[in-house]
N, CA and C atoms as an extended XYZ file, in Angstrom:
561
Properties=species:S:1:pos:R:3:atomname:S:1:resname:S:1:resid:I:1 pbc="F F F"
N         0.836       -1.192        0.010 N   ALA     1
C         0.024        0.000        0.000 CA  ALA     1
C         0.872        1.254        0.011 C   ALA     1
N         1.966        1.221        0.807 N   LYS     2
C         2.847        2.382        0.861 CA  LYS     2
C         3.521        2.639       -0.478 C   LYS     2
N         3.972        1.536       -1.142 N   GLN     3
C         4.640        1.715       -2.424 CA  GLN     3
C         3.628        2.215       -3.477 C   GLN     3
N         2.409        1.776       -3.397 N   ALA     4
C         1.376        2.241       -4.338 CA  ALA     4
C         1.103        3.738       -4.111 C   ALA     4
N         1.049        4.145       -2.859 N   ALA     5
C         0.814        5.552       -2.577 CA  ALA     5
C         1.976        6.402       -3.060 C   ALA     5
N         3.226        5.918       -2.816 N   VAL     6
C         4.394        6.682       -3.304 CA  VAL     6
C         4.389        6.711       -4.835 C   VAL     6
N         3.976        5.596       -5.468 N   GLY     7
C         3.888        5.548       -6.928 CA  GLY     7
C         2.951        6.600       -7.463 C   GLY     7
N         1.797        6.750       -6.833 N   VAL     8
C         0.832        7.771       -7.224 CA  VAL     8
C         1.423        9.155       -7.061 C   VAL     8
N         2.056        9.409       -5.963 N   GLY     9
C         2.742       10.667       -5.759 CA  GLY     9
C         3.808       10.948       -6.795 C   GLY     9
N         4.623        9.891       -7.035 N   ALA    10
C         5.751       10.034       -8.014 CA  ALA    10
C         5.178       10.354       -9.417 C   ALA    10
N         4.070        9.713       -9.747 N   ARG    11
C         3.431        9.939      -11.066 CA  ARG    11
C         2.967       11.357      -11.156 C   ARG    11
N         2.333       11.911      -10.072 N   ALA    12
C         1.823       13.276      -10.060 CA  ALA    12
C         2.944       14.275      -10.177 C   ALA    12
N         4.083       13.946       -9.566 N   LEU    13
C         5.222       14.894       -9.557 CA  LEU    13
C         6.155       14.768      -10.783 C   LEU    13
N         5.948       13.782      -11.631 N   PHE    14
C         6.843       13.495      -12.713 CA  PHE    14
C         7.043       14.748      -13.607 C   PHE    14
N         5.982       15.248      -14.176 N   TYR    15
C         6.138       16.381      -15.130 CA  TYR    15
C         6.610       17.674      -14.426 C   TYR    15
N         6.095       18.025      -13.269 N   PRO    16
C         6.623       19.264      -12.621 CA  PRO    16
C         8.134       19.170      -12.300 C   PRO    16
N         8.546       18.015      -11.811 N   THR    17
C         9.984       17.865      -11.472 CA  THR    17
C        10.840       17.772      -12.745 C   THR    17
N        10.301       17.173      -13.807 N   LEU    18
C        11.025       17.126      -15.052 CA  LEU    18
C        11.155       18.563      -15.632 C   LEU    18
N        10.082       19.310      -15.539 N   ALA    19
C        10.159       20.752      -16.015 CA  ALA    19
C        11.151       21.559      -15.192 C   ALA    19
N        11.208       21.296      -13.892 N   TYR    20
C        12.247       21.965      -13.069 CA  TYR    20
C        13.626       21.614      -13.514 C   TYR    20
N        13.885       20.324      -13.737 N   SER    21
C        15.223       19.924      -14.193 CA  SER    21
C        15.569       20.537      -15.507 C   SER    21
N        14.619       20.568      -16.433 N   LEU    22
C        14.874       21.188      -17.760 CA  LEU    22
C        15.191       22.652      -17.621 C   LEU    22
N        14.404       23.361      -16.809 N   ALA    23
C        14.638       24.816      -16.589 CA  ALA    23
C        15.998       25.039      -15.975 C   ALA    23
N        16.321       24.230      -14.975 N   ARG    24
C        17.640       24.349      -14.327 CA  ARG    24
C        18.764       24.103      -15.309 C   ARG    24
N        18.572       23.114      -16.148 N   ASN    25
C        19.593       22.783      -17.169 CA  ASN    25
C        19.812       23.907      -18.159 C   ASN    25
N        18.742       24.602      -18.525 N   ARG    26
C        18.849       25.663      -19.531 CA  ARG    26
C        19.303       27.005      -18.891 C   ARG    26
N        18.964       27.242      -17.633 N   LEU    27
C        19.237       28.558      -17.058 CA  LEU    27
C        20.447       28.634      -16.197 C   LEU    27
N        21.010       27.481      -15.795 N   SER    28
C        22.141       27.431      -14.911 CA  SER    28
C        23.417       27.945      -15.600 C   SER    28
N        24.030       29.006      -15.042 N   PRO    29
C        25.287       29.482      -15.659 CA  PRO    29
C        26.408       28.438      -15.565 C   PRO    29
N        26.335       27.599      -14.556 N   ALA    30
C        27.372       26.578      -14.350 CA  ALA    30
C        27.174       25.387      -15.276 C   ALA    30
N        26.108       25.380      -16.060 N   GLY    31
C        25.882       24.268      -16.934 CA  GLY    31
C        25.394       23.048      -16.255 C   GLY    31
N        24.194       23.051      -15.790 N   PHE    32
C        23.516       21.913      -15.168 CA  PHE    32
C        23.431       20.815      -16.133 C   PHE    32
N        24.358       19.875      -16.168 N   LYS    33
C        24.455       18.871      -17.174 CA  LYS    33
C        23.397       17.766      -16.982 C   LYS    33
N        22.904       17.262      -18.099 N   TRP    34
C        21.890       16.190      -18.082 CA  TRP    34
C        22.548       14.868      -17.778 C   TRP    34
N        23.832       14.711      -18.117 N   TRP    35
C        24.561       13.500      -17.785 CA  TRP    35
C        26.033       13.801      -17.505 C   TRP    35
N        26.673       12.873      -16.821 N   HIS    36
C        28.111       13.036      -16.488 CA  HIS    36
C        28.786       11.717      -16.692 C   HIS    36
N        30.020       11.785      -17.128 N   LYS    37
C        30.875       10.586      -17.244 CA  LYS    37
C        31.363       10.214      -15.864 C   LYS    37
N        31.269        8.932      -15.497 N   ILE    38
C        31.795        8.421      -14.258 CA  ILE    38
C        33.234        8.030      -14.514 C   ILE    38
N        34.159        8.738      -13.959 N   THR    39
C        35.591        8.545      -14.211 CA  THR    39
C        36.052        7.140      -13.907 C   THR    39
N        37.000        6.664      -14.712 N   ASP    40
C        37.571        5.339      -14.524 CA  ASP    40
C        36.567        4.227      -14.821 C   ASP    40
N        35.506        4.544      -15.549 N   THR    41
C        34.523        3.545      -15.973 CA  THR    41
C        34.104        3.798      -17.423 C   THR    41
N        33.263        2.971      -17.899 N   HIS    42
C        32.647        3.143      -19.219 CA  HIS    42
C        31.170        3.544      -19.097 C   HIS    42
N        30.857        4.316      -18.033 N   MET    43
C        29.467        4.675      -17.784 CA  MET    43
C        29.254        6.190      -17.821 C   MET    43
N        28.045        6.562      -18.268 N   LEU    44
C        27.486        7.896      -18.126 CA  LEU    44
C        26.336        7.725      -17.141 C   LEU    44
N        26.208        8.643      -16.226 N   LEU    45
C        25.078        8.651      -15.247 CA  LEU    45
C        24.269        9.939      -15.558 C   LEU    45
N        22.942        9.743      -15.712 N   GLY    46
C        22.211       10.936      -15.987 CA  GLY    46
C        20.706       10.797      -15.838 C   GLY    46
N        20.035       11.843      -16.354 N   ALA    47
C        18.586       11.945      -16.284 CA  ALA    47
C        17.919       11.281      -17.490 C   ALA    47
N        16.623       11.142      -17.396 N   VAL    48
C        15.838       10.508      -18.493 CA  VAL    48
C        16.129       11.215      -19.798 C   VAL    48
N        16.525       10.429      -20.797 N   PRO    49
C        16.799       11.070      -22.114 CA  PRO    49
C        15.504       11.345      -22.893 C   PRO    49
N        15.597       12.401      -23.695 N   PHE    50
C        14.550       12.707      -24.641 CA  PHE    50
C        14.919       12.021      -25.965 C   PHE    50
N        13.915       11.813      -26.850 N   PRO    51
C        14.269       11.209      -28.148 CA  PRO    51
C        15.377       11.979      -28.884 C   PRO    51
N        15.450       13.283      -28.736 N   SER    52
C        16.493       14.078      -29.393 CA  SER    52
C        17.871       13.823      -28.790 C   SER    52
N        17.900       13.233      -27.608 N   ASP    53
C        19.208       12.923      -26.940 CA  ASP    53
C        19.826       11.629      -27.546 C   ASP    53
N        19.030       10.776      -28.049 N   VAL    54
C        19.517        9.445      -28.496 CA  VAL    54
C        20.636        9.548      -29.496 C   VAL    54
N        20.490       10.322      -30.561 N   PRO    55
C        21.620       10.476      -31.481 CA  PRO    55
C        22.819       11.087      -30.836 C   PRO    55
N        22.665       12.024      -29.945 N   ARG    56
C        23.755       12.675      -29.219 CA  ARG    56
C        24.485       11.652      -28.367 C   ARG    56
N        23.747       10.827      -27.639 N   LEU    57
C        24.333        9.791      -26.835 CA  LEU    57
C        25.089        8.796      -27.676 C   LEU    57
N        24.504        8.440      -28.814 N   ARG    58
C        25.197        7.501      -29.700 CA  ARG    58
C        26.524        8.081      -30.252 C   ARG    58
N        26.479        9.375      -30.534 N   ALA    59
C        27.683       10.057      -31.035 CA  ALA    59
C        28.760       10.110      -29.949 C   ALA    59
N        28.405       10.100      -28.719 N   LEU    60
C        29.363       10.047      -27.596 CA  LEU    60
C        29.926        8.660      -27.393 C   LEU    60
N        29.373        7.667      -28.063 N   GLY    61
C        29.878        6.298      -27.938 CA  GLY    61
C        28.985        5.357      -27.107 C   GLY    61
N        27.781        5.808      -26.779 N   VAL    62
C        26.880        4.975      -25.984 CA  VAL    62
C        26.330        3.846      -26.830 C   VAL    62
N        26.471        2.632      -26.358 N   THR    63
C        26.002        1.461      -27.088 CA  THR    63
C        24.988        0.647      -26.240 C   THR    63
N        24.821        1.096      -24.975 N   ALA    64
C        23.871        0.359      -24.063 CA  ALA    64
C        23.278        1.395      -23.140 C   ALA    64
N        22.045        1.124      -22.739 N   VAL    65
C        21.308        2.016      -21.851 CA  VAL    65
C        20.652        1.189      -20.750 C   VAL    65
N        20.774        1.548      -19.490 N   VAL    66
C        20.069        0.968      -18.408 CA  VAL    66
C        19.020        1.967      -17.923 C   VAL    66
N        17.783        1.564      -18.046 N   THR    67
C        16.630        2.414      -17.721 CA  THR    67
C        16.021        1.934      -16.416 C   THR    67
N        15.955        2.837      -15.421 N   LEU    68
C        15.404        2.504      -14.113 CA  LEU    68
C        14.129        3.288      -13.786 C   LEU    68
N        13.386        3.582      -14.823 N   THR    69
C        12.175        4.336      -14.639 CA  THR    69
C        10.940        3.433      -14.836 C   THR    69
N         9.838        3.925      -14.330 N   GLU    70
C         8.534        3.217      -14.540 CA  GLU    70
C         8.039        3.580      -15.949 C   GLU    70
N         7.091        2.834      -16.484 N   PRO    71
C         6.659        3.074      -17.853 CA  PRO    71
C         6.219        4.522      -18.127 C   PRO    71
N         5.483        5.138      -17.178 N   TYR    72
C         5.030        6.528      -17.428 CA  TYR    72
C         6.178        7.513      -17.456 C   TYR    72
N         7.349        7.162      -16.977 N   GLU    73
C         8.521        8.111      -16.938 CA  GLU    73
C         9.371        7.953      -18.179 C   GLU    73
N         9.135        6.976      -19.068 N   ARG    74
C         9.993        6.747      -20.211 CA  ARG    74
C         9.554        7.655      -21.355 C   ARG    74
N        10.527        8.361      -21.871 N   LEU    75
C        10.311        9.299      -22.958 CA  LEU    75
C        10.871        8.761      -24.312 C   LEU    75
N        11.652        7.713      -24.232 N   VAL    76
C        12.253        7.092      -25.442 CA  VAL    76
C        11.744        5.678      -25.573 C   VAL    76
N        11.177        5.366      -26.745 N   ASP    77
C        10.757        4.035      -27.029 CA  ASP    77
C        11.952        3.135      -27.309 C   ASP    77
N        11.875        1.865      -26.886 N   ALA    78
C        12.990        0.937      -27.056 CA  ALA    78
C        13.377        0.818      -28.504 C   ALA    78
N        12.446        0.990      -29.441 N   LYS    79
C        12.726        0.856      -30.885 CA  LYS    79
C        13.714        1.988      -31.311 C   LYS    79
N        13.661        3.123      -30.671 N   LEU    80
C        14.548        4.224      -31.073 CA  LEU    80
C        15.985        3.894      -30.657 C   LEU    80
N        16.147        3.320      -29.435 N   TYR    81
C        17.491        2.840      -29.020 CA  TYR    81
C        17.976        1.860      -30.034 C   TYR    81
N        17.184        0.855      -30.338 N   LYS    82
C        17.595       -0.195      -31.260 CA  LYS    82
C        17.969        0.380      -32.618 C   LYS    82
N        17.226        1.305      -33.105 N   ALA    83
C        17.546        1.934      -34.422 CA  ALA    83
C        18.874        2.633      -34.392 C   ALA    83
N        19.372        3.035      -33.240 N   HIS    84
C        20.673        3.708      -33.112 CA  HIS    84
C        21.732        2.738      -32.609 C   HIS    84
N        21.442        1.450      -32.667 N   GLY    85
C        22.447        0.501      -32.295 CA  GLY    85
C        22.739        0.400      -30.819 C   GLY    85
N        21.721        0.718      -29.986 N   MET    86
C        21.884        0.661      -28.538 CA  MET    86
C        21.032       -0.464      -27.966 C   MET    86
N        21.599       -1.206      -27.075 N   GLU    87
C        20.875       -2.217      -26.313 CA  GLU    87
C        20.285       -1.559      -25.062 C   GLU    87
N        19.048       -1.900      -24.693 N   ASN    88
C        18.384       -1.265      -23.553 CA  ASN    88
C        17.900       -2.296      -22.559 C   ASN    88
N        18.395       -2.200      -21.343 N   LEU    89
C        17.973       -3.046      -20.218 CA  LEU    89
C        17.009       -2.167      -19.395 C   LEU    89
N        15.760       -2.609      -19.245 N   VAL    90
C        14.759       -1.881      -18.511 CA  VAL    90
C        14.433       -2.567      -17.200 C   VAL    90
N        14.643       -1.863      -16.109 N   LEU    91
C        14.390       -2.382      -14.747 CA  LEU    91
C        13.482       -1.404      -14.047 C   LEU    91
N        12.116       -1.529      -14.165 N   PRO    92
C        11.230       -0.571      -13.589 CA  PRO    92
C        11.395       -0.480      -12.088 C   PRO    92
N        11.583        0.757      -11.602 N   THR    93
C        11.821        0.993      -10.161 CA  THR    93
C        11.035        2.235       -9.747 C   THR    93
N        10.244        2.137       -8.707 N   THR    94
C         9.472        3.228       -8.179 CA  THR    94
C        10.392        4.345       -7.750 C   THR    94
N        10.040        5.600       -8.007 N   ASP    95
C        10.880        6.764       -7.675 CA  ASP    95
C        10.770        7.060       -6.159 C   ASP    95
N        11.675        7.925       -5.717 N   TYR    96
C        11.751        8.548       -4.387 CA  TYR    96
C        12.252        7.619       -3.327 C   TYR    96
N        11.428        6.786       -2.784 N   LEU    97
C        11.811        6.037       -1.554 CA  LEU    97
C        12.319        4.622       -1.806 C   LEU    97
N        12.335        4.177       -3.036 N   TYR    98
C        12.611        2.771       -3.364 CA  TYR    98
C        13.866        2.567       -4.161 C   TYR    98
N        14.466        1.375       -3.929 N   ALA    99
C        15.682        1.017       -4.663 CA  ALA    99
C        15.374       -0.176       -5.600 C   ALA    99
N        16.171       -0.360       -6.595 N   PRO   100
C        16.050       -1.583       -7.371 CA  PRO   100
C        16.221       -2.800       -6.456 C   PRO   100
N        15.588       -3.883       -6.821 N   SER   101
C        15.773       -5.157       -6.016 CA  SER   101
C        17.224       -5.648       -6.144 C   SER   101
N        17.615       -6.508       -5.239 N   GLN   102
C        18.958       -7.077       -5.307 CA  GLN   102
C        19.159       -7.828       -6.590 C   GLN   102
N        18.160       -8.540       -7.110 N   LYS   103
C        18.261       -9.222       -8.366 CA  LYS   103
C        18.482       -8.213       -9.485 C   LYS   103
N        17.687       -7.156       -9.496 N   ASP   104
C        17.851       -6.103      -10.527 CA  ASP   104
C        19.243       -5.467      -10.434 C   ASP   104
N        19.757       -5.245       -9.236 N   LEU   105
C        21.124       -4.713       -9.114 CA  LEU   105
C        22.154       -5.671       -9.647 C   LEU   105
N        21.993       -6.936       -9.381 N   ARG   106
C        22.948       -7.932       -9.935 CA  ARG   106
C        22.818       -7.949      -11.493 C   ARG   106
N        21.584       -7.944      -11.991 N   ASP   107
C        21.391       -7.997      -13.428 CA  ASP   107
C        21.975       -6.757      -14.098 C   ASP   107
N        21.684       -5.583      -13.508 N   ALA   108
C        22.199       -4.323      -14.090 CA  ALA   108
C        23.690       -4.276      -14.109 C   ALA   108
N        24.296       -4.617      -12.986 N   THR   109
C        25.781       -4.502      -12.948 CA  THR   109
C        26.435       -5.528      -13.856 C   THR   109
N        25.850       -6.732      -13.965 N   ALA   110
C        26.386       -7.716      -14.919 CA  ALA   110
C        26.182       -7.248      -16.374 C   ALA   110
N        25.081       -6.624      -16.679 N   PHE   111
C        24.800       -6.085      -18.009 CA  PHE   111
C        25.819       -5.044      -18.358 C   PHE   111
N        26.044       -4.055      -17.428 N   ILE   112
C        27.015       -3.000      -17.637 CA  ILE   112
C        28.435       -3.598      -17.831 C   ILE   112
N        28.797       -4.551      -16.976 N   HIS   113
C        30.109       -5.150      -17.084 CA  HIS   113
C        30.282       -5.862      -18.417 C   HIS   113
N        29.246       -6.483      -18.864 N   GLY   114
C        29.277       -7.197      -20.172 CA  GLY   114
C        29.456       -6.236      -21.355 C   GLY   114
N        29.187       -4.999      -21.159 N   LYS   115
C        29.306       -3.985      -22.251 CA  LYS   115
C        30.663       -3.305      -22.207 C   LYS   115
N        31.451       -3.570      -21.175 N   GLU   116
C        32.773       -2.973      -21.039 CA  GLU   116
C        33.586       -3.264      -22.284 C   GLU   116
N        34.209       -2.261      -22.860 N   GLY   117
C        35.025       -2.453      -24.043 CA  GLY   117
C        34.239       -2.300      -25.338 C   GLY   117
N        32.891       -2.247      -25.230 N   GLY   118
C        32.090       -2.132      -26.425 CA  GLY   118
C        31.410       -0.782      -26.536 C   GLY   118
N        31.866        0.187      -25.798 N   GLY   119
C        31.233        1.534      -25.821 CA  GLY   119
C        30.798        1.894      -24.442 C   GLY   119
N        30.189        3.054      -24.337 N   LEU   120
C        29.698        3.555      -23.071 CA  LEU   120
C        28.321        3.021      -22.757 C   LEU   120
N        27.995        2.886      -21.469 N   THR   121
C        26.665        2.553      -21.028 CA  THR   121
C        26.047        3.771      -20.305 C   THR   121
N        24.878        4.151      -20.749 N   TYR   122
C        24.185        5.273      -20.129 CA  TYR   122
C        23.204        4.689      -19.113 C   TYR   122
N        23.406        5.042      -17.800 N   VAL   123
C        22.524        4.568      -16.739 CA  VAL   123
C        21.692        5.756      -16.288 C   VAL   123
N        20.371        5.606      -16.356 N   HIS   124
C        19.508        6.734      -16.031 CA  HIS   124
C        18.265        6.374      -15.288 C   HIS   124
N        17.767        7.301      -14.539 N   CYS   125
C        16.409        7.305      -14.006 CA  CYS   125
C        15.788        8.636      -14.418 C   CYS   125
N        14.918        9.242      -13.663 N   LYS   126
C        14.310       10.479      -14.082 CA  LYS   126
C        15.309       11.645      -13.982 C   LYS   126
N        15.935       11.750      -12.840 N   ALA   127
C        16.833       12.926      -12.566 CA  ALA   127
C        18.318       12.524      -12.524 C   ALA   127
N        18.599       11.226      -12.543 N   GLY   128
C        20.001       10.819      -12.462 CA  GLY   128
C        20.602       11.099      -11.073 C   GLY   128
N        19.763       11.016      -10.041 N   ARG   129
C        20.215       11.342       -8.690 CA  ARG   129
C        20.206       10.138       -7.739 C   ARG   129
N        19.262        9.205       -7.901 N   ALA   130
C        19.098        8.196       -6.866 CA  ALA   130
C        19.046        6.750       -7.425 C   ALA   130
N        17.986        6.418       -8.139 N   ARG   131
C        17.879        5.034       -8.620 CA  ARG   131
C        19.023        4.667       -9.499 C   ARG   131
N        19.379        5.511      -10.474 N   SER   132
C        20.516        5.198      -11.382 CA  SER   132
C        21.849        5.241      -10.636 C   SER   132
N        21.943        6.208       -9.680 N   ALA   133
C        23.182        6.306       -8.909 CA  ALA   133
C        23.361        5.051       -8.029 C   ALA   133
N        22.277        4.458       -7.594 N   THR   134
C        22.349        3.240       -6.809 CA  THR   134
C        22.985        2.139       -7.678 C   THR   134
N        22.580        2.032       -8.916 N   VAL   135
C        23.143        0.997       -9.798 CA  VAL   135
C        24.610        1.272      -10.068 C   VAL   135
N        24.957        2.503      -10.350 N   VAL   136
C        26.340        2.829      -10.602 CA  VAL   136
C        27.224        2.553       -9.420 C   VAL   136
N        26.752        2.873       -8.192 N   MET   137
C        27.473        2.577       -7.004 CA  MET   137
C        27.669        1.036       -6.821 C   MET   137
N        26.620        0.301       -7.078 N   CYS   138
C        26.731       -1.153       -6.992 CA  CYS   138
C        27.745       -1.738       -8.015 C   CYS   138
N        27.789       -1.147       -9.186 N   TYR   139
C        28.795       -1.552      -10.182 CA  TYR   139
C        30.197       -1.340       -9.609 C   TYR   139
N        30.424       -0.161       -9.009 N   LEU   140
C        31.718        0.186       -8.468 CA  LEU   140
C        32.097       -0.773       -7.308 C   LEU   140
N        31.110       -1.121       -6.528 N   VAL   141
C        31.333       -2.084       -5.432 CA  VAL   141
C        31.712       -3.436       -5.986 C   VAL   141
N        30.936       -3.925       -6.960 N   ARG   142
C        31.125       -5.281       -7.494 CA  ARG   142
C        32.366       -5.466       -8.363 C   ARG   142
N        32.608       -4.435       -9.217 N   TYR   143
C        33.658       -4.631      -10.221 CA  TYR   143
C        34.898       -3.756      -10.011 C   TYR   143
N        34.814       -2.756       -9.119 N   LYS   144
C        35.971       -1.903       -8.853 CA  LYS   144
C        36.459       -2.088       -7.428 C   LYS   144
N        35.779       -2.949       -6.633 N   GLY   145
C        36.221       -3.271       -5.289 CA  GLY   145
C        36.026       -2.134       -4.284 C   GLY   145
N        35.194       -1.184       -4.581 N   MET   146
C        34.956       -0.061       -3.630 CA  MET   146
C        33.982       -0.428       -2.524 C   MET   146
N        34.072        0.255       -1.425 N   THR   147
C        33.062        0.158       -0.398 CA  THR   147
C        31.896        1.036       -0.784 C   THR   147
N        30.801        0.924       -0.071 N   THR   148
C        29.634        1.765       -0.344 CA  THR   148
C        30.019        3.231       -0.233 C   THR   148
N        30.713        3.607        0.793 N   LYS   149
C        31.141        4.999        0.990 CA  LYS   149
C        32.081        5.492       -0.137 C   LYS   149
N        33.071        4.634       -0.488 N   GLN   150
C        33.932        5.033       -1.583 CA  GLN   150
C        33.201        5.204       -2.878 C   GLN   150
N        32.265        4.283       -3.135 N   ALA   151
C        31.448        4.378       -4.351 CA  ALA   151
C        30.635        5.655       -4.350 C   ALA   151
N        30.036        5.996       -3.248 N   TYR   152
C        29.260        7.175       -3.141 CA  TYR   152
C        30.092        8.455       -3.380 C   TYR   152
N        31.278        8.504       -2.744 N   ASP   153
C        32.169        9.633       -2.889 CA  ASP   153
C        32.641        9.758       -4.362 C   ASP   153
N        32.936        8.628       -4.960 N   HIS   154
C        33.375        8.633       -6.388 CA  HIS   154
C        32.256        9.153       -7.296 C   HIS   154
N        31.052        8.670       -7.127 N   VAL   155
C        29.933        9.091       -7.933 CA  VAL   155
C        29.650       10.540       -7.721 C   VAL   155
N        29.658       11.000       -6.410 N   ARG   156
C        29.379       12.389       -6.155 CA  ARG   156
C        30.485       13.306       -6.696 C   ARG   156
N        31.674       12.822       -6.822 N   SER   157
C        32.770       13.664       -7.362 CA  SER   157
C        32.543       13.892       -8.877 C   SER   157
N        31.759       12.998       -9.501 N   CYS   158
C        31.451       13.155      -10.907 CA  CYS   158
C        30.114       13.841      -11.153 C   CYS   158
N        29.191       13.590      -10.303 N   ARG   159
C        27.810       14.130      -10.457 CA  ARG   159
C        27.342       14.574       -9.073 C   ARG   159
N        27.572       15.797       -8.707 N   SER   160
C        27.391       16.299       -7.343 CA  SER   160
C        25.929       16.215       -6.866 C   SER   160
N        24.956       16.179       -7.743 N   ARG   161
C        23.567       16.191       -7.304 CA  ARG   161
C        23.030       14.835       -6.856 C   ARG   161
N        23.883       13.837       -6.859 N   VAL   162
C        23.456       12.481       -6.397 CA  VAL   162
C        23.032       12.553       -4.958 C   VAL   162
N        21.893       11.945       -4.658 N   SER   163
C        21.310       11.991       -3.340 CA  SER   163
C        20.459       10.739       -3.143 C   SER   163
N        20.883        9.831       -2.268 N   LEU   164
C        20.155        8.580       -2.076 CA  LEU   164
C        19.194        8.629       -0.879 C   LEU   164
N        18.054        7.965       -1.064 N   ALA   165
C        17.117        7.742        0.062 CA  ALA   165
C        17.674        6.657        0.973 C   ALA   165
N        17.186        6.544        2.207 N   PRO   166
C        17.664        5.453        3.084 CA  PRO   166
C        17.568        4.057        2.481 C   PRO   166
N        16.461        3.756        1.797 N   ALA   167
C        16.330        2.443        1.184 CA  ALA   167
C        17.391        2.168        0.108 C   ALA   167
N        17.764        3.225       -0.588 N   GLN   168
C        18.789        3.080       -1.632 CA  GLN   168
C        20.128        2.852       -0.987 C   GLN   168
N        20.442        3.579        0.065 N   TRP   169
C        21.683        3.376        0.812 CA  TRP   169
C        21.793        1.896        1.280 C   TRP   169
N        20.657        1.474        1.867 N   GLN   170
C        20.595        0.123        2.369 CA  GLN   170
C        20.775       -0.886        1.263 C   GLN   170
N        20.224       -0.663        0.116 N   ALA   171
C        20.367       -1.600       -1.017 CA  ALA   171
C        21.822       -1.721       -1.422 C   ALA   171
N        22.561       -0.595       -1.463 N   VAL   172
C        23.986       -0.654       -1.838 CA  VAL   172
C        24.747       -1.366       -0.749 C   VAL   172
N        24.425       -1.097        0.520 N   GLN   173
C        25.116       -1.769        1.595 CA  GLN   173
C        24.851       -3.264        1.572 C   GLN   173
N        23.615       -3.681        1.335 N   ASP   174
C        23.324       -5.112        1.235 CA  ASP   174
C        24.030       -5.742        0.064 C   ASP   174
N        24.128       -5.003       -1.049 N   PHE   175
C        24.855       -5.490       -2.213 CA  PHE   175
C        26.305       -5.725       -1.868 C   PHE   175
N        26.884       -4.704       -1.198 N   GLU   176
C        28.285       -4.806       -0.782 CA  GLU   176
C        28.484       -5.996        0.104 C   GLU   176
N        27.596       -6.138        1.093 N   ASP   177
C        27.728       -7.253        2.022 CA  ASP   177
C        27.665       -8.613        1.313 C   ASP   177
N        26.781       -8.724        0.309 N   PHE   178
C        26.687       -9.952       -0.466 CA  PHE   178
C        27.982      -10.262       -1.183 C   PHE   178
N        28.596       -9.243       -1.799 N   TYR   179
C        29.817       -9.469       -2.578 CA  TYR   179
C        31.080       -9.540       -1.709 C   TYR   179
N        31.003       -9.082       -0.477 N   ARG   180
C        32.132       -9.151        0.422 CA  ARG   180
C        32.045      -10.344        1.401 C   ARG   180
N        30.954      -11.083        1.304 N   ARG   181
C        30.734      -12.208        2.168 CA  ARG   181
C        31.818      -13.250        1.959 C   ARG   181
N        32.388      -13.812        3.006 N   PRO   182
C        33.436      -14.793        2.864 CA  PRO   182
C        32.963      -16.022        2.051 C   PRO   182
N        33.809      -16.593        1.242 N   ALA   183
C        33.465      -17.770        0.451 CA  ALA   183
C        32.978      -18.850        1.379 C   ALA   183
N        31.916      -19.558        0.962 N   GLY   184
C        31.390      -20.674        1.767 CA  GLY   184
C        30.346      -20.243        2.767 C   GLY   184
N        30.186      -18.901        2.945 N   SER   185
C        29.184      -18.425        3.900 CA  SER   185
C        27.771      -18.733        3.336 C   SER   185
N        26.879      -19.129        4.184 N   SER   186
C        25.539      -19.506        3.698 CA  SER   186
C        24.499      -18.444        3.947 C   SER   186
N        24.918      -17.277        4.426 N   GLU   187
C        23.943      -16.238        4.744 CA  GLU   187
C        23.355      -15.678        3.484 C   GLU   187
C-alpha cells in the first residue's frame, strides 16, 4: 500500500519535477548537465533522455542504456534505441523512496560489465540522482572493489547532485555485504 501511494505521488510529480530539471539545465550558468561521465569507468550517469538525446548519446559512444524508470517516466521508445544500435535493459523501479531489487542490481551490474570495451553505457532514472546512482554505486562495489562510501564519494565527485534515500543506501550496503561475504558463507 505504501509503495502504491508513493507511486501515485511520483506519477503526479513527474512532469513538474522534469520541467524543473529542464529549466535548471537551460538557465544554470554553471551548466547543469543532463549526464556526467563516471571517471575510470565506461558509464555515463544521468537523467531521463529525450528522443532528441539518443543520436547525441550514440555520437558520444553509448551502445547500451540501463533504464530505471517506470513506464510513465519513459520518454524514449525501445525501438529508437535499437535503431541507433543501442541495447536497452529496462528495470522498472518506483521513484523517491525505493531502490532496485537485489536481483535487478545484480542484473544491471552484470549487463554493464558485459558491455565494457564495447562503448559507453548510459545509466539513467528520471533525474539521475538516486535510482541510477544506486546501480552505478553497486557496479563500483562489485567490479571496482569499492566500499559503499567510496562508491558514493566517487559518484558524487562526478555528479554532485546524487542523493540517495535510506532504502537506496541500504540496497547498496546489502549489495556490498553480499559481494564481500566470505566464500562458503551460507547467509
